[in-house]
DRENPA-3360 file (N, C-alpha, C; in nm, 2 decimals, always signed):
BEGIN
1 = MTTVGIAT = +2.52/-1.04/+2.27/+2.56/-0.98/+2.20/+2.49/-0.88/+2.16 ~ +2.57/-0.74/+2.16/+2.48/-0.62/+2.13/+2.43/-0.61/+1.95 ~ +2.32/-0.57/+1.93/+2.27/-0.56/+1.82/+2.26/-0.44/+1.76 ~ +2.31/-0.40/+1.64/+2.29/-0.27/+1.62/+2.24/-0.22/+1.50 ~ +2.20/-0.09/+1.46/+2.14/-0.06/+1.35/+2.15/+0.06/+1.30 ~ +2.16/+0.09/+1.16/+2.23/+0.21/+1.10/+2.10/+0.23/+1.02 ~ +2.07/+0.39/+1.05/+1.98/+0.44/+0.97/+2.05/+0.59/+0.89 ~ +2.05/+0.59/+0.76/+2.10/+0.69/+0.70/+1.99/+0.81/+0.68;
9 = GAGRGMGL = +2.01/+0.93/+0.66/+1.95/+1.04/+0.60/+1.91/+1.04/+0.71 ~ +1.93/+1.01/+0.83/+1.85/+1.01/+0.98/+1.82/+1.15/+1.05 ~ +1.87/+1.27/+1.00/+1.84/+1.42/+1.04/+1.69/+1.39/+1.07 ~ +1.61/+1.39/+0.94/+1.48/+1.46/+0.91/+1.44/+1.34/+0.79 ~ +1.27/+1.36/+0.76/+1.21/+1.30/+0.67/+1.18/+1.18/+0.72 ~ +1.20/+1.09/+0.58/+1.21/+0.94/+0.60/+1.32/+0.90/+0.69 ~ +1.40/+0.91/+0.66/+1.55/+0.87/+0.71/+1.51/+0.86/+0.91 ~ +1.45/+1.00/+0.96/+1.43/+0.99/+1.08/+1.31/+0.90/+1.11;
17 = ACARRLGP = +1.21/+0.92/+1.00/+1.10/+0.81/+1.09/+1.13/+0.66/+1.07 ~ +1.27/+0.60/+0.96/+1.30/+0.46/+0.99/+1.39/+0.47/+1.11 ~ +1.47/+0.56/+1.16/+1.53/+0.56/+1.27/+1.42/+0.52/+1.42 ~ +1.33/+0.58/+1.41/+1.25/+0.54/+1.50/+1.17/+0.39/+1.50 ~ +1.17/+0.36/+1.40/+1.13/+0.22/+1.39/+1.27/+0.12/+1.41 ~ +1.33/+0.17/+1.43/+1.48/+0.05/+1.42/+1.45/+0.05/+1.56 ~ +1.42/+0.12/+1.65/+1.44/+0.13/+1.78/+1.42/-0.02/+1.89 ~ +1.27/-0.06/+1.87/+1.26/-0.19/+1.91/+1.35/-0.30/+1.85;
25 = LVDHLVLV = +1.39/-0.28/+1.71/+1.45/-0.40/+1.69/+1.61/-0.43/+1.73 ~ +1.70/-0.30/+1.79/+1.82/-0.33/+1.83/+1.87/-0.28/+1.96 ~ +1.97/-0.29/+1.98/+2.00/-0.25/+2.09/+2.11/-0.10/+2.08 ~ +2.16/-0.04/+1.99/+2.20/+0.03/+2.00/+2.21/+0.11/+1.81 ~ +2.16/+0.26/+1.83/+2.14/+0.28/+1.68/+2.26/+0.36/+1.65 ~ +2.29/+0.35/+1.53/+2.38/+0.47/+1.45/+2.33/+0.52/+1.37 ~ +2.31/+0.70/+1.38/+2.22/+0.78/+1.29/+2.32/+0.83/+1.22 ~ +2.32/+0.84/+1.06/+2.40/+0.88/+0.98/+2.34/+1.00/+0.87;
33 = DRDEAAVS = +2.42/+1.08/+0.92/+2.38/+1.20/+0.78/+2.51/+1.31/+0.77 ~ +2.46/+1.38/+0.66/+2.57/+1.48/+0.63/+2.56/+1.61/+0.75 ~ +2.45/+1.63/+0.78/+2.41/+1.74/+0.85/+2.41/+1.72/+1.03 ~ +2.53/+1.74/+1.09/+2.57/+1.71/+1.21/+2.47/+1.75/+1.29 ~ +2.40/+1.87/+1.30/+2.33/+1.96/+1.41/+2.18/+1.88/+1.37 ~ +2.13/+1.85/+1.27/+2.03/+1.74/+1.23/+2.03/+1.57/+1.36 ~ +2.13/+1.52/+1.27/+2.15/+1.39/+1.33/+2.17/+1.42/+1.43 ~ +2.29/+1.49/+1.55/+2.26/+1.49/+1.61/+2.15/+1.51/+1.74;
41 = AAAKELSG = +2.08/+1.59/+1.68/+1.96/+1.62/+1.75/+1.81/+1.51/+1.75 ~ +1.87/+1.47/+1.65/+1.78/+1.32/+1.61/+1.85/+1.23/+1.74 ~ +1.99/+1.19/+1.75/+2.03/+1.07/+1.82/+2.00/+1.17/+1.99 ~ +1.99/+1.22/+2.04/+1.98/+1.30/+2.16/+1.79/+1.29/+2.17 ~ +1.73/+1.29/+2.09/+1.62/+1.24/+2.09/+1.55/+1.10/+2.09 ~ +1.61/+1.02/+2.04/+1.57/+0.89/+2.00/+1.65/+0.81/+2.15 ~ +1.75/+0.88/+2.19/+1.78/+0.81/+2.31/+1.74/+0.85/+2.44 ~ +1.68/+0.92/+2.46/+1.55/+0.92/+2.56/+1.42/+0.85/+2.52;
49 = AGPVAEPF = +1.40/+0.76/+2.45/+1.33/+0.69/+2.42/+1.32/+0.57/+2.33 ~ +1.46/+0.47/+2.37/+1.48/+0.36/+2.31/+1.61/+0.32/+2.34 ~ +1.66/+0.23/+2.24/+1.82/+0.25/+2.29/+1.89/+0.33/+2.26 ~ +2.04/+0.34/+2.29/+2.15/+0.40/+2.32/+2.16/+0.45/+2.10 ~ +2.14/+0.63/+2.14/+2.14/+0.68/+1.96/+2.29/+0.73/+1.96 ~ +2.33/+0.70/+1.86/+2.47/+0.80/+1.84/+2.50/+0.86/+1.73 ~ +2.50/+0.99/+1.69/+2.51/+1.05/+1.58/+2.66/+1.00/+1.49 ~ +2.65/+0.98/+1.35/+2.75/+0.96/+1.26/+2.75/+1.04/+1.14;
57 = VLDVTDAE = +2.85/+1.15/+1.18/+2.83/+1.26/+1.06/+2.88/+1.19/+0.94 ~ +2.85/+1.21/+0.81/+2.90/+1.13/+0.69/+2.83/+1.13/+0.54 ~ +2.89/+1.13/+0.44/+2.83/+1.15/+0.34/+2.85/+1.02/+0.23 ~ +2.77/+0.97/+0.23/+2.75/+0.81/+0.20/+2.85/+0.80/+0.07 ~ +2.91/+0.88/+0.00/+3.02/+0.87/-0.11/+3.13/+0.88/-0.07 ~ +3.13/+0.88/+0.05/+3.26/+0.88/+0.09/+3.32/+0.74/+0.12 ~ +3.39/+0.69/+0.07/+3.47/+0.54/+0.09/+3.54/+0.55/+0.19 ~ +3.59/+0.63/+0.25/+3.71/+0.64/+0.38/+3.63/+0.66/+0.51;
65 = GLARLAAR = +3.50/+0.72/+0.48/+3.37/+0.73/+0.57/+3.30/+0.61/+0.59 ~ +3.29/+0.53/+0.51/+3.24/+0.43/+0.52/+3.32/+0.35/+0.59 ~ +3.44/+0.32/+0.55/+3.51/+0.22/+0.62/+3.49/+0.25/+0.77 ~ +3.51/+0.38/+0.82/+3.49/+0.42/+0.95/+3.35/+0.38/+1.01 ~ +3.26/+0.39/+0.96/+3.10/+0.36/+0.98/+3.12/+0.21/+1.05 ~ +3.14/+0.14/+0.92/+3.18/-0.02/+0.91/+3.26/-0.07/+1.09 ~ +3.36/-0.01/+1.10/+3.46/-0.01/+1.19/+3.39/+0.02/+1.32 ~ +3.33/+0.08/+1.30/+3.25/+0.14/+1.48/+3.13/+0.02/+1.49;
73 = VGELGTLR = +3.06/+0.03/+1.35/+2.96/-0.12/+1.38/+3.01/-0.23/+1.47 ~ +3.14/-0.28/+1.39/+3.19/-0.39/+1.45/+3.26/-0.37/+1.63 ~ +3.30/-0.27/+1.60/+3.34/-0.25/+1.74/+3.21/-0.25/+1.86 ~ +3.07/-0.22/+1.79/+2.92/-0.19/+1.91/+2.91/-0.34/+1.90 ~ +2.89/-0.41/+1.79/+2.82/-0.53/+1.80/+2.79/-0.63/+1.69 ~ +2.71/-0.69/+1.71/+2.64/-0.69/+1.55/+2.55/-0.67/+1.46 ~ +2.59/-0.65/+1.33/+2.51/-0.56/+1.28/+2.34/-0.63/+1.25 ~ +2.24/-0.57/+1.30/+2.09/-0.64/+1.26/+2.01/-0.56/+1.18;
81 = AVAHAAGI = +2.04/-0.45/+1.18/+1.90/-0.37/+1.07/+2.00/-0.22/+0.98 ~ +1.97/-0.22/+0.88/+2.00/-0.10/+0.79/+1.88/-0.08/+0.71 ~ +1.88/+0.05/+0.76/+1.76/+0.15/+0.68/+1.81/+0.24/+0.59 ~ +1.84/+0.26/+0.48/+1.95/+0.33/+0.41/+1.85/+0.43/+0.34 ~ +1.83/+0.55/+0.38/+1.72/+0.67/+0.35/+1.78/+0.78/+0.29 ~ +1.91/+0.77/+0.28/+2.01/+0.90/+0.23/+2.01/+0.92/+0.08 ~ +1.98/+0.99/+0.03/+1.96/+1.04/-0.11/+1.93/+1.19/-0.14 ~ +1.92/+1.24/-0.29/+1.90/+1.32/-0.34/+1.78/+1.32/-0.45;
89 = SPTMADWR = +1.75/+1.43/-0.43/+1.64/+1.44/-0.58/+1.68/+1.52/-0.68 ~ +1.54/+1.52/-0.77/+1.63/+1.56/-0.91/+1.63/+1.73/-0.91 ~ +1.58/+1.78/-0.81/+1.58/+1.93/-0.78/+1.72/+1.97/-0.69 ~ +1.82/+1.88/-0.66/+1.88/+1.93/-0.56/+2.01/+1.91/-0.57 ~ +2.05/+1.87/-0.75/+2.19/+1.83/-0.78/+2.19/+1.82/-0.93 ~ +2.27/+1.80/-1.00/+2.27/+1.80/-1.13/+2.30/+1.62/-1.14 ~ +2.28/+1.63/-1.26/+2.27/+1.44/-1.33/+2.40/+1.36/-1.25 ~ +2.53/+1.42/-1.24/+2.63/+1.33/-1.21/+2.60/+1.32/-1.06;
97 = RILTVDLV = +2.62/+1.40/-1.00/+2.59/+1.40/-0.84/+2.49/+1.30/-0.80 ~ +2.34/+1.33/-0.87/+2.27/+1.21/-0.85/+2.28/+1.11/-0.85 ~ +2.33/+1.05/-0.97/+2.41/+0.91/-1.00/+2.48/+0.85/-0.91 ~ +2.58/+0.95/-0.84/+2.68/+0.91/-0.73/+2.62/+0.87/-0.58 ~ +2.50/+1.00/-0.59/+2.46/+0.98/-0.44/+2.36/+0.86/-0.41 ~ +2.27/+0.81/-0.50/+2.15/+0.77/-0.49/+2.20/+0.66/-0.59 ~ +2.28/+0.61/-0.63/+2.36/+0.47/-0.68/+2.48/+0.43/-0.65 ~ +2.56/+0.52/-0.68/+2.68/+0.45/-0.60/+2.68/+0.44/-0.48;
105 = GTALLAEA = +2.64/+0.54/-0.42/+2.65/+0.57/-0.24/+2.56/+0.44/-0.24 ~ +2.47/+0.39/-0.25/+2.40/+0.29/-0.21/+2.49/+0.13/-0.26 ~ +2.55/+0.16/-0.37/+2.67/+0.03/-0.40/+2.80/+0.05/-0.29 ~ +2.83/+0.18/-0.26/+2.97/+0.21/-0.15/+2.94/+0.14/-0.02 ~ +2.80/+0.16/+0.02/+2.72/+0.16/+0.17/+2.72/-0.01/+0.18 ~ +2.69/-0.05/+0.07/+2.66/-0.20/+0.08/+2.80/-0.30/+0.09 ~ +2.89/-0.24/+0.01/+2.99/-0.26/+0.04/+3.11/-0.28/+0.13 ~ +3.06/-0.18/+0.21/+3.12/-0.15/+0.33/+3.09/-0.23/+0.47;
113 = LRPLATAG = +2.96/-0.28/+0.42/+2.85/-0.36/+0.54/+2.88/-0.49/+0.47 ~ +2.86/-0.53/+0.39/+2.88/-0.68/+0.35/+2.96/-0.74/+0.43 ~ +3.06/-0.74/+0.47/+3.15/-0.85/+0.57/+3.11/-0.85/+0.69 ~ +3.03/-0.73/+0.76/+2.91/-0.75/+0.89/+2.83/-0.83/+0.86 ~ +2.74/-0.87/+0.77/+2.65/-0.94/+0.74/+2.64/-1.02/+0.80 ~ +2.56/-1.12/+0.86/+2.54/-1.24/+0.93/+2.41/-1.31/+0.94 ~ +2.36/-1.39/+1.00/+2.25/-1.46/+1.01/+2.15/-1.35/+1.08 ~ +2.07/-1.31/+0.98/+1.95/-1.22/+1.06/+1.95/-1.14/+1.04;
121 = TAMVHFAS = +2.08/-1.09/+0.97/+2.09/-0.94/+0.94/+1.98/-0.92/+0.80 ~ +1.92/-0.76/+0.82/+1.81/-0.72/+0.73/+1.85/-0.56/+0.69 ~ +1.83/-0.53/+0.53/+1.90/-0.39/+0.48/+1.73/-0.41/+0.41 ~ +1.74/-0.25/+0.43/+1.63/-0.20/+0.28/+1.70/-0.07/+0.26 ~ +1.72/-0.06/+0.11/+1.76/+0.05/+0.04/+1.63/+0.16/-0.03 ~ +1.68/+0.25/+0.01/+1.58/+0.35/-0.09/+1.56/+0.33/-0.22 ~ +1.48/+0.33/-0.28/+1.42/+0.35/-0.40/+1.33/+0.44/-0.46 ~ +1.27/+0.39/-0.53/+1.15/+0.53/-0.61/+1.05/+0.42/-0.70;
129 = MAPLLSPD = +0.97/+0.49/-0.73/+0.87/+0.46/-0.80/+0.87/+0.53/-0.95 ~ +0.96/+0.63/-0.93/+1.03/+0.74/-1.06/+1.04/+0.59/-1.17 ~ +1.13/+0.50/-1.16/+1.14/+0.40/-1.29/+1.03/+0.32/-1.34 ~ +0.96/+0.31/-1.27/+0.82/+0.23/-1.30/+0.72/+0.30/-1.40 ~ +0.77/+0.45/-1.36/+0.65/+0.53/-1.45/+0.72/+0.54/-1.61 ~ +0.81/+0.49/-1.64/+0.83/+0.47/-1.80/+0.81/+0.30/-1.83 ~ +0.72/+0.32/-1.93/+0.69/+0.15/-1.94/+0.79/+0.09/-2.04 ~ +0.88/+0.17/-2.07/+0.96/+0.11/-2.19/+1.12/+0.03/-2.12;
137 = EPDPAALE = +1.15/-0.07/-2.23/+1.24/-0.14/-2.14/+1.37/-0.08/-2.22 ~ +1.42/-0.05/-2.12/+1.60/-0.01/-2.10/+1.69/-0.10/-2.23 ~ +1.78/-0.04/-2.27/+1.91/-0.06/-2.38/+1.92/-0.17/-2.30 ~ +1.94/-0.31/-2.33/+2.06/-0.40/-2.25/+2.18/-0.33/-2.22 ~ +2.24/-0.27/-2.36/+2.37/-0.21/-2.31/+2.39/-0.12/-2.21 ~ +2.28/-0.06/-2.19/+2.30/+0.04/-2.11/+2.25/-0.06/-1.96 ~ +2.17/-0.12/-1.93/+2.13/-0.21/-1.80/+2.26/-0.25/-1.78 ~ +2.38/-0.30/-1.82/+2.52/-0.37/-1.82/+2.58/-0.24/-1.76;
145 = VLDDPLGE = +2.60/-0.13/-1.81/+2.68/-0.05/-1.70/+2.59/-0.02/-1.59 ~ +2.47/+0.02/-1.59/+2.35/+0.04/-1.47/+2.43/-0.06/-1.34 ~ +2.45/-0.20/-1.40/+2.45/-0.31/-1.31/+2.61/-0.29/-1.26 ~ +2.70/-0.17/-1.27/+2.81/-0.17/-1.25/+2.88/-0.06/-1.19 ~ +2.76/-0.01/-1.12/+2.78/+0.14/-1.06/+2.93/+0.17/-0.98 ~ +2.98/+0.04/-0.90/+3.15/+0.11/-0.86/+3.25/+0.07/-0.97 ~ +3.21/+0.07/-1.12/+3.37/+0.05/-1.23/+3.35/+0.18/-1.25 ~ +3.44/+0.20/-1.31/+3.54/+0.33/-1.30/+3.47/+0.41/-1.43;
153 = DFADRLRA = +3.42/+0.53/-1.44/+3.41/+0.63/-1.50/+3.23/+0.58/-1.49 ~ +3.17/+0.56/-1.41/+3.07/+0.51/-1.39/+2.97/+0.63/-1.51 ~ +2.95/+0.73/-1.45/+2.88/+0.83/-1.49/+2.85/+0.86/-1.61 ~ +3.02/+0.84/-1.68/+3.04/+0.86/-1.82/+2.98/+0.75/-1.91 ~ +3.03/+0.60/-1.82/+3.00/+0.52/-1.94/+2.87/+0.51/-1.95 ~ +2.75/+0.52/-1.86/+2.62/+0.53/-1.84/+2.57/+0.67/-1.98 ~ +2.62/+0.77/-1.96/+2.58/+0.85/-2.01/+2.65/+0.80/-2.16 ~ +2.70/+0.74/-2.23/+2.76/+0.69/-2.34/+2.65/+0.62/-2.37;
161 = AVGPSIED = +2.62/+0.51/-2.26/+2.52/+0.38/-2.33/+2.35/+0.48/-2.34 ~ +2.31/+0.56/-2.27/+2.16/+0.63/-2.26/+2.17/+0.74/-2.36 ~ +2.30/+0.83/-2.38/+2.29/+0.94/-2.47/+2.31/+1.07/-2.34 ~ +2.27/+1.16/-2.40/+2.29/+1.29/-2.35/+2.17/+1.34/-2.28 ~ +2.06/+1.25/-2.29/+1.90/+1.27/-2.24/+1.95/+1.28/-2.10 ~ +2.06/+1.16/-2.05/+2.05/+1.15/-1.89/+2.11/+1.27/-1.82 ~ +2.17/+1.36/-1.89/+2.21/+1.47/-1.82/+2.08/+1.56/-1.75 ~ +1.94/+1.54/-1.79/+1.87/+1.58/-1.74/+1.84/+1.52/-1.60;
169 = PGLAYSWA = +1.82/+1.62/-1.52/+1.82/+1.55/-1.33/+1.71/+1.46/-1.34 ~ +1.60/+1.45/-1.36/+1.45/+1.38/-1.34/+1.53/+1.22/-1.41 ~ +1.58/+1.19/-1.54/+1.62/+1.07/-1.60/+1.70/+1.05/-1.52 ~ +1.82/+1.12/-1.44/+1.89/+1.07/-1.42/+1.85/+1.01/-1.29 ~ +1.78/+1.10/-1.22/+1.72/+1.03/-1.07/+1.64/+0.88/-1.15 ~ +1.54/+0.92/-1.21/+1.50/+0.77/-1.29/+1.60/+0.66/-1.28 ~ +1.71/+0.69/-1.39/+1.83/+0.57/-1.40/+1.86/+0.50/-1.26 ~ +1.88/+0.62/-1.15/+1.98/+0.54/-1.05/+1.89/+0.50/-0.94;
177 = KRGVHRFV = +1.73/+0.53/-0.95/+1.66/+0.41/-0.87/+1.65/+0.31/-0.92 ~ +1.64/+0.28/-1.06/+1.65/+0.20/-1.16/+1.76/+0.09/-1.11 ~ +1.86/+0.18/-1.09/+2.02/+0.08/-1.08/+2.00/+0.03/-0.89 ~ +1.91/+0.08/-0.82/+1.88/+0.03/-0.67/+1.82/-0.08/-0.69 ~ +1.70/-0.07/-0.78/+1.62/-0.17/-0.78/+1.71/-0.29/-0.82 ~ +1.78/-0.33/-0.93/+1.87/-0.42/-0.97/+1.95/-0.45/-0.87 ~ +2.03/-0.35/-0.84/+2.13/-0.38/-0.72/+2.10/-0.47/-0.62 ~ +1.99/-0.44/-0.58/+1.91/-0.50/-0.47/+1.87/-0.64/-0.49;
185 = RKEAVRLG = +1.82/-0.66/-0.59/+1.83/-0.79/-0.64/+1.95/-0.90/-0.67 ~ +2.07/-0.84/-0.69/+2.19/-0.92/-0.69/+2.25/-0.94/-0.58 ~ +2.20/-0.82/-0.47/+2.30/-0.82/-0.35/+2.20/-0.94/-0.26 ~ +2.11/-0.94/-0.32/+2.03/-1.07/-0.24/+2.12/-1.20/-0.23 ~ +2.16/-1.25/-0.38/+2.20/-1.33/-0.36/+2.34/-1.37/-0.32 ~ +2.41/-1.23/-0.30/+2.51/-1.24/-0.24/+2.54/-1.27/-0.09 ~ +2.43/-1.20/-0.05/+2.43/-1.23/+0.10/+2.33/-1.36/+0.15 ~ +2.28/-1.40/+0.08/+2.18/-1.50/+0.08/+2.25/-1.62/+0.16;
193 = PVGARVCS = +2.41/-1.66/+0.13/+2.44/-1.77/+0.18/+2.49/-1.74/+0.33 ~ +2.54/-1.59/+0.38/+2.52/-1.61/+0.52/+2.40/-1.61/+0.62 ~ +2.30/-1.58/+0.52/+2.17/-1.55/+0.60/+2.08/-1.43/+0.65 ~ +2.17/-1.38/+0.55/+2.13/-1.20/+0.54/+1.98/-1.16/+0.42 ~ +1.96/-1.07/+0.45/+1.87/-1.03/+0.38/+1.85/-0.88/+0.32 ~ +1.80/-0.85/+0.17/+1.78/-0.73/+0.16/+1.70/-0.70/+0.08 ~ +1.64/-0.57/+0.09/+1.50/-0.52/-0.01/+1.50/-0.38/-0.04 ~ +1.42/-0.31/-0.13/+1.43/-0.17/-0.15/+1.30/-0.14/-0.12;
201 = VSPGLIDT = +1.25/-0.01/-0.10/+1.15/+0.04/-0.10/+1.12/+0.14/-0.18 ~ +1.02/+0.16/-0.27/+1.00/+0.29/-0.35/+0.88/+0.36/-0.28 ~ +0.91/+0.45/-0.25/+0.80/+0.53/-0.18/+0.78/+0.60/-0.35 ~ +0.63/+0.67/-0.31/+0.55/+0.73/-0.40/+0.55/+0.86/-0.38 ~ +0.47/+0.93/-0.34/+0.44/+1.12/-0.36/+0.42/+1.11/-0.19 ~ +0.52/+1.15/-0.10/+0.49/+1.12/+0.04/+0.54/+1.28/+0.11 ~ +0.47/+1.34/+0.17/+0.47/+1.47/+0.24/+0.63/+1.47/+0.29 ~ +0.73/+1.48/+0.27/+0.79/+1.57/+0.30/+0.88/+1.69/+0.27;
209 = PQGRQEAE = +0.99/+1.73/+0.33/+1.06/+1.90/+0.28/+1.09/+1.84/+0.11 ~ +1.17/+1.76/+0.09/+1.25/+1.70/-0.02/+1.14/+1.69/-0.11 ~ +0.99/+1.62/-0.07/+0.90/+1.60/-0.19/+0.81/+1.79/-0.21 ~ +0.81/+1.83/-0.11/+0.72/+1.93/-0.16/+0.81/+2.04/-0.23 ~ +0.96/+2.05/-0.20/+1.07/+2.11/-0.28/+1.06/+2.05/-0.44 ~ +1.04/+1.91/-0.46/+1.01/+1.86/-0.60/+0.86/+1.93/-0.67 ~ +0.76/+1.87/-0.56/+0.63/+1.94/-0.62/+0.64/+2.11/-0.68 ~ +0.68/+2.19/-0.59/+0.71/+2.29/-0.64/+0.76/+2.34/-0.76;
217 = KHTSMQML = +0.86/+2.25/-0.82/+0.94/+2.21/-0.93/+0.87/+2.17/-1.06 ~ +0.77/+2.05/-1.01/+0.75/+1.97/-1.15/+0.61/+1.99/-1.10 ~ +0.52/+2.01/-1.21/+0.36/+2.04/-1.21/+0.31/+1.89/-1.23 ~ +0.39/+1.77/-1.26/+0.34/+1.64/-1.33/+0.31/+1.59/-1.19 ~ +0.41/+1.63/-1.10/+0.36/+1.56/-0.95/+0.22/+1.59/-0.86 ~ +0.16/+1.69/-0.93/-0.01/+1.71/-0.94/-0.07/+1.61/-0.98 ~ -0.04/+1.59/-1.09/-0.14/+1.53/-1.21/-0.12/+1.37/-1.09 ~ -0.01/+1.31/-1.08/+0.01/+1.21/-1.03/-0.07/+1.18/-0.89;
225 = LQRTPLAR = -0.05/+1.30/-0.79/-0.18/+1.30/-0.66/-0.27/+1.28/-0.72 ~ -0.33/+1.38/-0.81/-0.45/+1.33/-0.87/-0.51/+1.19/-0.89 ~ -0.41/+1.14/-0.95/-0.46/+0.97/-1.00/-0.42/+0.86/-0.90 ~ -0.38/+0.95/-0.74/-0.37/+0.82/-0.65/-0.52/+0.78/-0.59 ~ -0.51/+0.66/-0.60/-0.66/+0.61/-0.54/-0.66/+0.65/-0.41 ~ -0.61/+0.66/-0.35/-0.64/+0.70/-0.19/-0.63/+0.87/-0.17 ~ -0.60/+0.91/-0.29/-0.63/+1.06/-0.27/-0.55/+1.17/-0.16 ~ -0.44/+1.14/-0.17/-0.36/+1.22/-0.07/-0.24/+1.14/-0.08;
233 = EGRPEEVA = -0.09/+1.25/-0.05/+0.04/+1.21/-0.02/+0.03/+1.12/+0.11 ~ +0.15/+1.04/+0.07/+0.19/+0.93/+0.20/+0.27/+1.05/+0.31 ~ +0.27/+0.99/+0.42/+0.33/+1.02/+0.54/+0.46/+0.91/+0.56 ~ +0.61/+0.99/+0.59/+0.70/+0.97/+0.64/+0.67/+0.82/+0.71 ~ +0.58/+0.86/+0.84/+0.60/+0.72/+0.88/+0.52/+0.56/+0.87 ~ +0.45/+0.63/+0.73/+0.37/+0.53/+0.66/+0.48/+0.44/+0.60 ~ +0.59/+0.51/+0.52/+0.70/+0.42/+0.45/+0.73/+0.33/+0.54 ~ +0.81/+0.43/+0.69/+0.94/+0.37/+0.75/+0.84/+0.25/+0.79;
241 = AVVGFALS = +0.69/+0.24/+0.83/+0.63/+0.11/+0.88/+0.65/+0.00/+0.81 ~ +0.67/+0.02/+0.68/+0.70/-0.08/+0.58/+0.84/-0.16/+0.56 ~ +0.93/-0.05/+0.56/+1.07/-0.06/+0.63/+1.09/-0.11/+0.75 ~ +1.02/-0.09/+0.86/+1.03/-0.15/+0.98/+0.98/-0.32/+0.97 ~ +0.87/-0.35/+0.89/+0.86/-0.44/+0.91/+0.92/-0.56/+0.80 ~ +0.97/-0.52/+0.70/+1.09/-0.57/+0.61/+1.19/-0.64/+0.73 ~ +1.27/-0.50/+0.81/+1.34/-0.56/+0.86/+1.33/-0.66/+0.98 ~ +1.23/-0.67/+1.04/+1.15/-0.74/+1.13/+1.18/-0.87/+1.12;
249 = DDASFLNG = +1.18/-0.96/+1.25/+1.20/-1.13/+1.20/+1.04/-1.17/+1.15 ~ +0.97/-1.09/+1.16/+0.82/-1.11/+1.06/+0.86/-1.16/+0.92 ~ +0.95/-1.07/+0.89/+0.97/-1.05/+0.74/+1.09/-1.19/+0.70 ~ +1.10/-1.28/+0.76/+1.25/-1.36/+0.74/+1.25/-1.40/+0.60 ~ +1.15/-1.40/+0.55/+1.18/-1.48/+0.39/+1.15/-1.34/+0.27 ~ +1.15/-1.27/+0.33/+1.13/-1.15/+0.23/+1.27/-1.09/+0.19 ~ +1.28/-1.13/+0.05/+1.42/-1.09/+0.01/+1.44/-1.10/-0.13 ~ +1.53/-0.99/-0.16/+1.53/-0.95/-0.30/+1.47/-0.87/-0.40;
257 = IDLLVDGG = +1.33/-0.78/-0.32/+1.22/-0.75/-0.39/+1.24/-0.58/-0.36 ~ +1.09/-0.54/-0.47/+1.09/-0.38/-0.44/+0.98/-0.36/-0.35 ~ +0.92/-0.30/-0.28/+0.83/-0.27/-0.19/+0.78/-0.15/-0.21 ~ +0.68/-0.14/-0.32/+0.61/-0.02/-0.36/+0.50/+0.06/-0.22 ~ +0.52/+0.19/-0.20/+0.43/+0.20/-0.12/+0.36/+0.36/-0.17 ~ +0.32/+0.32/-0.25/+0.28/+0.46/-0.35/+0.15/+0.50/-0.35 ~ +0.05/+0.42/-0.21/-0.08/+0.45/-0.21/-0.19/+0.42/-0.37 ~ -0.16/+0.33/-0.45/-0.19/+0.28/-0.54/-0.20/+0.34/-0.68;
265 = VMAAING = -0.14/+0.47/-0.66/-0.09/+0.53/-0.78/-0.06/+0.46/-0.93 ~ +0.07/+0.38/-0.89/+0.06/+0.27/-1.01/-0.01/+0.20/-1.07 ~ -0.09/+0.14/-0.96/-0.23/+0.04/-1.02/-0.31/+0.13/-1.14 ~ -0.33/+0.27/-1.07/-0.41/+0.35/-1.13/-0.35/+0.38/-1.32 ~ -0.20/+0.39/-1.31/-0.16/+0.43/-1.41/-0.17/+0.29/-1.52 ~ -0.13/+0.17/-1.43/-0.12/+0.07/-1.58/-0.29/-0.01/-1.59 ~ -0.35/+0.07/-1.48/-0.51/+0.02/-1.52/-0.49/-0.11/-1.49;
% end
């Protein structure tokens, strides 16, 4: 049976780096991105260096599009690996859109692909170190809302639980990524009975166009860089290497956890 891999956000940055890592694991790659030109170029590049790679133009918040993606994977073969890197950062949208793309989109993708999961399927969803920068334990009422991202009026219910401060895009981003951490733990329990696995990965400061855009707007990122023990930003391929391991058979008992790839900055902060 043909094995199939999916990389989202595959047109550039960490998503493209993950797509390159998926090559040795599967027979057929489906590269997902909103940017048709970028994802088509990525598919052309990767098809010349490994398995067949096809572009799939999709916004991960589009439930109908996700159903088409799942149907396409089912046509191709067996779902083997998913690297879900698609997402947006605080300078790219308002608070509601950030919650929708980064958390609701993750839950929608997982829901669409869950029926395809089988023994040996492995998935990695991108989170962030952002939630780890706040040592305070959130209100349990807010966490209860956060754990239901596909519920009706999710963003409004979360705002009611957290307060108007969540309209700050940076705070919304942190909440969205906290939601991914929590979602992955619950998804591991759902997928385990069929022999499938899921983890999250939390990049620190990574040298990507998106990361540079954030650094221009937020001077706090320079302070984090100064506290990073390795004294540099990470590279997309370094994050992708961790994702590649988590998706590989060598990580067959790795499940339901977050993998922090931050050069040690959280260790420095937490002492």
